[in-house]
Backbone as CSV, one residue per row, in Angstrom:
resi,resn,N_x,N_y,N_z,CA_x,CA_y,CA_z,C_x,C_y,C_z
1,MET,-9.606,9.461,1.500,-9.643,8.661,0.313,-8.345,7.861,0.166
2,ARG,-7.271,8.408,0.693,-6.018,7.657,0.620,-6.102,6.386,1.450
3,LEU,-6.828,6.443,2.555,-6.970,5.259,3.392,-7.843,4.206,2.701
4,ALA,-8.885,4.648,2.017,-9.761,3.713,1.310,-8.985,2.960,0.237
5,ALA,-8.059,3.646,-0.413,-7.257,2.998,-1.455,-6.369,1.906,-0.873
6,ARG,-5.981,2.080,0.386,-5.124,1.085,1.045,-5.920,0.069,1.846
7,GLY,-7.246,0.232,1.901,-8.063,-0.698,2.681,-7.872,-0.501,4.174
8,ALA,-7.764,0.760,4.590,-7.522,1.061,6.001,-8.494,2.140,6.468
9,ARG,-8.497,2.374,7.785,-9.316,3.443,8.359,-8.575,4.063,9.526
10,GLU,-8.970,5.295,9.847,-8.346,6.041,10.935,-9.147,5.810,12.217
11,THR,-8.448,5.452,13.276,-9.075,5.279,14.581,-8.306,6.112,15.603
12,ASP,-8.749,6.094,16.842,-8.051,6.825,17.902,-6.635,6.295,18.097
13,ALA,-6.447,5.017,17.849,-5.140,4.391,18.026,-4.243,4.563,16.798
14,GLY,-4.777,5.143,15.737,-4.002,5.320,14.504,-4.675,4.630,13.334
15,GLU,-3.904,4.343,12.336,-4.412,3.711,11.125,-4.468,2.194,11.322
16,GLU,-5.593,1.595,10.908,-5.707,0.134,11.014,-6.324,-0.425,9.747
17,ALA,-5.928,-1.625,9.392,-6.444,-2.294,8.198,-7.877,-2.746,8.443
18,ILE,-8.672,-2.716,7.376,-10.059,-3.185,7.442,-10.072,-4.635,6.984
19,ALA,-10.606,-5.510,7.821,-10.591,-6.943,7.517,-11.731,-7.350,6.587
20,ASP,-12.854,-6.642,6.630,-14.037,-7.022,5.857,-13.898,-6.553,4.407
21,PRO,-13.825,-7.477,3.444,-13.653,-7.076,2.043,-14.845,-6.293,1.491
22,PHE,-16.042,-6.546,2.002,-17.221,-5.799,1.543,-17.094,-4.332,1.940
23,THR,-16.641,-4.072,3.154,-16.475,-2.704,3.630,-15.389,-1.985,2.831
24,VAL,-14.304,-2.682,2.528,-13.228,-2.089,1.728,-13.756,-1.718,0.347
25,ALA,-14.507,-2.602,-0.271,-15.067,-2.334,-1.599,-16.026,-1.156,-1.560
26,GLN,-16.826,-1.070,-0.523,-17.782,0.026,-0.389,-17.055,1.361,-0.217
27,LEU,-16.018,1.401,0.599,-15.254,2.629,0.790,-14.549,3.058,-0.496
28,ARG,-14.021,2.104,-1.236,-13.363,2.435,-2.500,-14.364,2.977,-3.513
29,ARG,-15.563,2.409,-3.530,-16.605,2.903,-4.441,-16.971,4.344,-4.095
30,GLN,-17.136,4.623,-2.814,-17.471,5.977,-2.382,-16.349,6.959,-2.735
31,ALA,-15.116,6.552,-2.551,-13.981,7.411,-2.895,-13.944,7.679,-4.398
32,ARG,-14.235,6.666,-5.195,-14.253,6.827,-6.649,-15.348,7.811,-7.068
33,GLU,-16.528,7.726,-6.432,-17.620,8.653,-6.734,-17.226,10.089,-6.398
34,ILE,-16.526,10.285,-5.308,-16.086,11.623,-4.920,-15.089,12.170,-5.940
35,HIS,-14.167,11.333,-6.405,-13.208,11.777,-7.422,-13.923,12.181,-8.710
36,VAL,-14.910,11.405,-9.123,-15.647,11.716,-10.353,-16.416,13.024,-10.186
37,GLN,-17.080,13.205,-9.052,-17.827,14.447,-8.814,-16.900,15.651,-8.810
38,ALA,-15.736,15.521,-8.214,-14.777,16.624,-8.171,-14.281,16.962,-9.576
39,ALA,-14.005,15.953,-10.381,-13.539,16.193,-11.747,-14.625,16.872,-12.586
40,LEU,-15.864,16.427,-12.435,-16.964,17.042,-13.185,-17.198,18.484,-12.750
41,ALA,-17.135,18.737,-11.458,-17.312,20.111,-10.962,-16.185,21.003,-11.472
42,GLY,-14.971,20.498,-11.459,-13.842,21.272,-11.971,-13.985,21.578,-13.452
43,ALA,-14.421,20.607,-14.212,-14.607,20.804,-15.654,-15.730,21.815,-15.908
44,ALA,-16.817,21.718,-15.163,-17.932,22.653,-15.332,-17.512,24.072,-14.976
45,LEU,-16.800,24.255,-13.897,-16.360,25.591,-13.491,-15.340,26.165,-14.482
46,THR,-14.487,25.313,-14.998,-13.526,25.768,-16.017,-14.258,26.212,-17.260
47,GLY,-15.262,25.451,-17.667,-16.053,25.824,-18.835,-16.768,27.144,-18.633
48,LEU,-17.328,27.353,-17.458,-17.995,28.624,-17.177,-16.997,29.776,-17.179
49,ALA,-15.834,29.557,-16.632,-14.818,30.611,-16.597,-14.370,30.983,-18.015
50,LEU,-14.335,30.022,-18.916,-13.928,30.306,-20.287,-14.996,31.070,-21.055
51,LEU,-16.243,30.991,-20.608,-17.328,31.704,-21.280,-17.389,33.178,-20.902
52,ILE,-16.773,33.542,-19.794,-16.794,34.928,-19.337,-15.829,35.731,-20.199
53,PRO,-16.333,36.802,-20.827,-15.433,37.613,-21.665,-14.411,38.366,-20.798
54,SER,-13.190,38.454,-21.309,-12.159,39.134,-20.526,-11.895,40.535,-20.990
């Protein structure tokens, strides 16, 4: 996801910039969706943990 934020990708030769703006936008969108899913899962698990009596 760090590479998507910079508009780059990992190859055998190392990190390289992505020239196609559509591909960069698509990768950033996918990275944003992953961040949102992770935040929602974390919030849901925290909520469940708070419901368990100690």
